[in-house]
ROTOR-833501 format. One record per residue: y, z, x of N, C-alpha, C, O, CB in turn. Coordinates in steps of 0.02 Angstrom, whole numbers, plus 32768, in hexadecimal, padded with zeros to 4 digits. Glycine has a CB too. Example, Ala and Ser with C-alpha at 12.3 -4.5 7.8 and 13.67 -1.06 7.14 Angstrom:
<pts>
  nnorth   nup  neast  canorth  caup  caeast  cnorth   cup  ceast  onorth   oup  oeast  cbnorth  cbup  cbeast
    7EE4  8186   8294     7F1F  8186    8267    7F5B  8186   8294    7F5A  81A7   82C8     7F20  81C4    8235
    7F90  8162   8282     7FCB  8165    82AC    8002  818A   8285    8039  8192   829E     7FE2  811E    82C0
</pts>
This chain:
<pts>
  nnorth   nup  neast  canorth  caup  caeast  cnorth   cup  ceast  onorth   oup  oeast  cbnorth  cbup  cbeast
    7E88  82E5   80B7     7E69  82BA    8099    7E77  8278   80A6    7EA8  825E   808B     7E6E  82C6    8061
    7E45  824A   80DB     7E52  8206    80DE    7E44  81ED   80C9    7E09  81E4   80D6     7E4E  81EB    80F9
    7E59  81C7   809B     7E52  8181    805F    7E2F  813D   808D    7E46  811B   80BB     7EB6  8163    803B
    7DF0  813B   806B     7DC7  8107    8089    7DEB  80C3   8077    7DD8  80A8   8043     7D79  810A    806E
    7E1F  80A2   809E     7E44  8071    807D    7E35  8030   806D    7E5B  8005   8056     7E72  806C    8098
    7DF0  802C   807D     7DD6  7FD7    8053    7DD1  7FE2   800D    7DDE  7FB4   7FE5     7D80  7FB4    8069
    7DBC  802A   7FF7     7DD1  803B    7FC6    7DFE  8026   7F93    7DEA  801B   7F5A     7DDB  805C    7FD3
    7E38  8020   7FA4     7E7E  8013    7F94    7E91  7FC8   7F95    7EC6  7FB6   7F7C     7EAB  8038    7FC4
    7E6D  7FA0   7FAE     7E94  7F60    7FC0    7E6B  7F1F   7FB1    7E36  7F1C   7FD0     7EA8  7F61    800D
    7E73  7EFE   7F97     7E48  7EC0    7F87    7E5C  7E80   7FA8    7E8A  7E5F   7F91     7E49  7EB3    7F3E
    7E3B  7E6E   7FDD     7E51  7E38    8001    7E21  7DEE   7FD7    7DE4  7DE6   7FD5     7E3E  7E4B    805C
    7E4E  7DC8   7FBE     7E2F  7D94    7F94    7E16  7D5C   7FC3    7DDF  7D45   7FB3     7E64  7D78    7F5D
    7E2F  7D44   7FF5     7E05  7D32    8035    7E09  7D4C   806F    7E3D  7D60   808A     7E0B  7CFA    8045
    7DC6  7D4D   808B     7DC1  7D6E    80BD    7DD9  7D59   8102    7DC0  7D6E   8136     7D8A  7D7B    80BD
    7E0C  7D2E   80FC     7E0A  7CF6    8140    7E3F  7D07   815E    7E51  7CE6   8190     7E0D  7CA2    8134
    7E66  7D3F   8147     7EA8  7D51    8169    7EDA  7D81   815C    7EF0  7D7E   8122     7EC7  7D24    8168
    7EF4  7DAD   8181     7F29  7DE3    8181    7F5C  7DE5   81BC    7F59  7DCD   81F5     7F07  7E26    8180
    7F80  7DFF   81A4     7FC8  7DF7    81E9    7FD8  7E41   8201    7FF8  7E5A   822F     8027  7DD2    81C4
    7FB0  7E59   81CC     7FC9  7EBA    81DB    7F8B  7EBD   8209    7F66  7E8E   8218     7FC7  7F08    8184
    7F86  7EF7   821A     7F4F  7F05    824D    7F35  7F42   8229    7F54  7F75   821C     7F68  7F12    82A0
    7EEA  7F30   8218     7EC1  7F57    81FE    7E75  7F61   8209    7E53  7F30   81FD     7ECA  7F4B    81CA
    7E56  7F97   821E     7E23  7F82    822D    7DDE  7F68   81F5    7DA8  7F4C   8202     7E1A  7FB1    8256
    7DFA  7F80   81B4     7DDB  7F68    818E    7DB6  7F26   8180    7D7E  7F1D   8168     7DF6  7F72    8171
    7DEE  7EF2   8198     7E03  7EAE    81A4    7E00  7E85   81F5    7E08  7E49   81FF     7E4A  7EB1    818C
    7DF4  7EB7   8222     7DE0  7E9B    8260    7E21  7E9A   8296    7E23  7E7F   82CD     7DC4  7E50    8251
    7E4A  7EBB   827B     7E74  7EAF    82A9    7EBF  7E7E   8290    7ED2  7E72   8257     7E46  7E8E    82DD
    7EDC  7E6C   82D2     7F11  7E35    82BC    7F05  7DF5   82AF    7EDC  7DDC   82D5     7F3D  7E2E    82E6
    7F20  7DC7   827D     7F06  7D8A    8275    7F3A  7D66   8274    7F6B  7D7E   8257     7EDE  7D7F    8241
    7F41  7D20   8293     7F94  7CF7    829F    7F9B  7CE2   825E    7FA9  7CA6   8265     7F9D  7CAC    82DA
    7F9B  7CED   8224     7FAC  7CCF    81E6    7FFB  7CF3   81E0    8006  7D24   8204     7F6E  7CE3    81A4
    8033  7CDB   81B2     8064  7CEA    81AC    806E  7CFE   8168    8053  7CDF   813A     8084  7CC0    81C3
    8093  7D32   815C     8097  7D56    8123    80C9  7D2C   80FD    80FD  7D22   811D     80AA  7DA1    812E
    80C6  7D0B   80B6     80E7  7CE1    808C    8111  7D0C   8064    814E  7D08   8061     80BB  7CB6    8065
    80E2  7D45   803B     8118  7D6A    8015    80E0  7DAB   8005    80A3  7DA5   8003     8141  7D3A    7FC7
    810F  7DF5   7FF6     80FE  7E1F    7FEB    8127  7E2E   7FA6    8164  7E2E   7FA9     80FE  7E42    8021
    8102  7E3E   7F5F     8119  7E5A    7F30    80FE  7E73   7F09    80C2  7E64   7F05     8134  7E44    7F1C
    8116  7E9F   7EDC     80E3  7ECF    7EB2    80E9  7E9F   7E71    8116  7E7E   7E57     8100  7F2E    7EA5
    809E  7EAE   7E61     8097  7E7D    7E27    8092  7EBC   7DEE    8077  7EEE   7E05     804A  7E3F    7E2D
    80A6  7EC0   7DAC     809B  7EE3    7D81    8072  7EE0   7D5C    8058  7F13   7D44     80BB  7EE7    7D6C
    805E  7E94   7D4B     8033  7E7D    7D32    7FF2  7EB6   7D30    7FDC  7ED5   7D00     802D  7E3F    7D53
    7FDB  7EB7   7D7C     7F91  7EDA    7D9A    7FAA  7F1A   7DB7    7F81  7F45   7DC6     7F63  7EA9    7DDD
    7FF3  7F26   7DC3     8001  7F5F    7DFA    7FE2  7F65   7E2D    7FBD  7F92   7E40     7FFC  7F99    7DE8
    7FF2  7F2C   7E4B     7FD5  7F15    7E86    8013  7F12   7EC6    804C  7F21   7EB5     7FB1  7EC9    7E73
    8009  7F05   7EF7     804A  7F09    7F2D    8022  7EC5   7F49    7FF0  7ED5   7F69     8059  7F5E    7F6E
    8029  7E93   7F45     8011  7E47    7F51    803E  7E2C   7F9A    807B  7E28   7FA1     8029  7E10    7F01
    8010  7E20   7FC4     8017  7DF9    8000    8004  7DB8   8003    7FCB  7DA9   7FF1     7FFA  7E14    802F
    8030  7D87   801B     8007  7D39    8010    8022  7D28   8055    8058  7D35   806E     8021  7CF8    7FC3
    7FEE  7D06   806C     7FE8  7CF6    80BF    7FDA  7C98   80B3    7FC2  7C78   8084     7F8E  7D2E    80F1
    7FF9  7C81   80FD     8008  7C40    80FA    7FBA  7C15   8104    7FB4  7BD9   80F6     8043  7C30    8134
    7F98  7C30   8114     7F49  7C25    810D    7F2F  7C18   80C3    7F01  7BF1   80B7     7F22  7C66    8129
    7F48  7C36   809F     7F44  7C2F    804E    7F0C  7C68   8037    7EE7  7C66   8006     7F27  7BD8    8034
    7F13  7CA3   8071     7EE1  7CEC    804D    7F18  7D14   8035    7F52  7D03   8043     7EAA  7D24    808C
    7F09  7D55   800A     7F35  7D80    7FF4    7F0C  7DC2   7FE7    7ED0  7DC9   7FD8     7F58  7D64    7FB7
    7F43  7DF5   7FF3     7F1E  7E40    7FE7    7F41  7E47   7FAE    7F65  7E1C   7F93     7F28  7E84    8020
    7F33  7E8A   7F9A     7F3C  7EA5    7F4E    7F39  7EDF   7F57    7EFF  7EF6   7F57     7F0D  7E92    7F17
    7F70  7F0F   7F60     7F61  7F4E    7F63    7F61  7F69   7F1B    7F85  7F4D   7EF1     7F8D  7F6F    7F90
    7F37  7FA3   7F09     7F33  7FC2    7ECB    7F6D  7FED   7EDB    7F70  8001   7F15     7EED  7FE5    7EB5
    7F9B  7FFE   7EB2     7FC3  8029    7EB3    7FBF  805D   7E91    7FE5  808B   7EA0     7FED  8016    7EAC
    7F8A  8066   7E50     7F73  809C    7E34    7F4D  80BA   7E59    7F54  80F5   7E68     7F58  8094    7E00
    7F15  808B   7E72     7EE7  80B1    7E95    7F04  80DB   7EE5    7EE7  810F   7EF2     7EAA  8079    7EA1
    7F2D  80C8   7F09     7F43  80E3    7F34    7F69  8120   7F19    7F5B  8155   7F35     7F62  80B8    7F58
    7F8A  8121   7EF6     7FAA  8161    7ECF    7F8C  81A0   7EA5    7F9F  81D4   7E8C     7FD1  8145    7EA2
    7F4F  8178   7EAE     7F1E  81AE    7E95    7EF5  81D2   7EC2    7EE8  820E   7EBF     7EF3  8194    7E69
    7EE1  81A6   7EEE     7EC7  81CE    7F4C    7EFB  81F5   7F5E    7EF4  8232   7F5D     7EBE  8191    7F9C
    7F3D  81D3   7F75     7F61  81F0    7FA5    7FAA  822A   7F96    7FCE  824C   7FBB     7F74  81B2    7FC8
    7FA6  821E   7F44     7FDB  825E    7F21    7FC2  8293   7F10    7F90  8292   7EEC     7FFE  8251    7EE1
    7FD9  82C4   7F22     7FB8  8305    7F02    7FE6  831E   7EC6    7FC5  8334   7E98     7FB1  8344    7F3D
    8026  831F   7EBE     8047  8330    7E80    8077  82F8   7E6C    8082  82C2   7E88     806B  8374    7E87
    808F  8312   7E37     80D4  82DF    7E26    810D  82CF   7E61    8131  829D   7E65     8103  8306    7DE7
    810A  82F6   7E80     8143  82F1    7EAC    8136  82B4   7EED    8160  8290   7F07     814E  8341    7ECA
    80F6  82B8   7EF9     80D3  828C    7F11    80D6  823E   7F08    80E3  820F   7F2D     80A3  82A1    7F03
    80C5  8245   7ECE     80C2  821E    7EA7    80F4  81DA   7E8F    80E7  81A1   7E7D     80BA  8244    7E85
    8139  8207   7E99     8178  81D3    7E93    8179  81B8   7EE8    8196  8182   7EE3     81D0  8203    7E74
    816C  81BF   7F1E     8174  81B8    7F54    8158  815F   7F5B    817E  8133   7F6F     8151  81F6    7F79
    8115  8154   7F48     8101  8123    7F52    812C  80EA   7F25    8138  80B0   7F36     80BE  812C    7F4A
    813B  8107   7EF2     815C  80DC    7EB4    81A0  80AD   7EDB    81A8  8070   7EE0     817F  811C    7E6C
    81C1  80DA   7EEC     8207  80C8    7F12    81F0  809D   7F35    8209  8067   7F28     8230  80FB    7F3C
    81B6  809A   7F74     81B6  805B    7FA0    818B  8023   7F6A    8192  7FE7   7F75     8189  806C    7FF6
    816C  8034   7F40     8155  7FF2    7F2A    8180  7FD6   7F01    816B  7F9F   7EED     8118  7FF2    7F0C
    81BC  7FE8   7EE8     81F1  7FB9    7ED3    822A  7F9D   7EEE    824D  7F6F   7ED9     8206  7FCB    7EAA
    8232  7FC7   7F2D     826E  7FBB    7F59    8260  7F9C   7F8F    8282  7F6A   7F99     8290  7FF3    7F6C
    8231  7FAB   7FBF     8200  7F8C    7FF3    81C0  7F8C   7FEE    819F  7FB3   8010     8204  7FA5    802B
    81A1  7F60   7FC0     8155  7F4B    7FD0    814A  7F45   8015    8129  7F72   8030     813F  7F07    7FB2
    815D  7F1B   8034     8151  7F0E    8076    813D  7F4F   8097    8104  7F53   80AF     818C  7EEE    8095
    8161  7F7C   8099     8169  7FB7    80BE    8124  7FE8   8095    8106  8016   80B1     81C4  7FD8    80B6
    811D  7FD9   8068     80DC  8006    8046    80AA  7FE0   8051    8079  8005   8056     80DC  8018    7FF7
    809A  7FA8   8057     8065  7F89    806C    8052  7F93   80C1    8018  7F8A   80D5     8073  7F42    8056
    8088  7FA5   80EB     8084  7FAD    8135    8077  7FF2   8127    806B  8003   8161     80C6  7F97    8168
    8071  8024   8107     8067  806D    80FE    8020  805E   80E6    7FFA  804C   8113     809E  809A    80C7
    8009  8061   80AC     7FC5  804D    809F    7FA6  8024   80D4    7F81  8053   80E6     7FC1  8028    8062
    7F9B  8004   80F0     7F7A  7FD9    8116    7F75  7FEA   815C    7F45  7FDF   8181     7F93  7F9F    810E
    7FB3  8009   816C     7FC2  801F    81BA    7FC7  8063   81BB    7FA6  807C   81E9     8005  8004    81DB
    7FE2  8087   819A     8003  80CA    819F    7FD3  810E   8186    7F95  810F   8185     8046  80C3    816F
    7FFD  8142   8173     7FC9  8178    8155    7FEF  8196   8133    8019  81C0   8143     7FA2  81A7    8180
    7FDB  8174   80E8     8008  8193    80B0    800B  81D8   80A3    803E  81F4   808F     7FF7  817C    8073
    7FD3  81F6   80B1     7FCE  8241    8099    7FFC  8263   80C4    8015  8297   80AD     7F83  8263    80A0
    8010  824D   810B     803D  8268    8145    8080  825E   811D    80A7  828C   810F     8037  8239    8197
    8087  8228   810F     80C4  81FD    8105    80F5  8228   80BF    8131  8233   80BA     80A4  81A1    80EE
    80BB  8239   8092     80CA  824F    805D    80C9  82A9   8055    80DE  82C0   8020     809E  8228    8032
    80B7  82CA   807A     80B3  8308    809A    8104  8305   80B7    812C  8322   8092     8070  830E    80D8
    8114  82F1   80DC     8161  82D4    80FA    8186  82D9   80E3    81AC  8309   80E8     8172  82A0    8108
    8190  82A3   80B8     81CA  827E    8085    81E9  82AA   803F    8222  82B2   8028     81A1  8234    8062
    818D  82C9   8026     81A5  82E1    7FDA    81D4  831A   7FE8    81C7  8340   8016     8164  82FD    7FA5
    8205  8322   7FC5     8230  8359    7F98    820E  8385   7F6D    81F7  8373   7F37     8261  8338    7F69
    8209  83B3   7F7E     81EF  83DA    7F35    8234  83FB   7F18    825D  841C   7F38     81AD  8421    7F45
    8234  83EC   7ED9     826D  841D    7EC2    8265  8427   7E88    8277  83FF   7E5D     82B0  840B    7EC8
    8245  8465   7E7B     822F  8474    7E2F    8252  848E   7E04    8272  84C1   7E14     8200  8498    7E29
    8259  8473   7DBC     827C  847D    7D8F    8290  84BF   7D7D    8268  84ED   7D7E     8265  8463    7D67
    82D5  84C6   7D6A     82E9  84FF    7D72    82F3  8515   7D2D    830C  84EE   7D04     831E  8503    7D9E
    82DD  8563   7D18     82E1  8577    7CD3    831A  8586   7CB3    8318  8597   7C77     82C1  85A7    7CCB
</pts>
């Protein structure tokens, strides 16, 4: 399953992105000022020097790419500990393949 990334990302200004993404026309020369997780709207927000902002809806990403509880915990780690790594994975990477590679399945012992 390949996710349509344009459904996961809200670009509040169409004028700039410093990550490569076909949805936004490739490399743009604005500088990333901050990348943080906003608990109020559950988005990883990237703010750029030209005033543009990208908000990645983490709940929608989780619903689209995670198939089980084990896979749902992996993006949470990135969101809280490495939000720029999370943004890079969602905008430029293959989150489904990443989750299949890094997820450890540990069933509960009875």
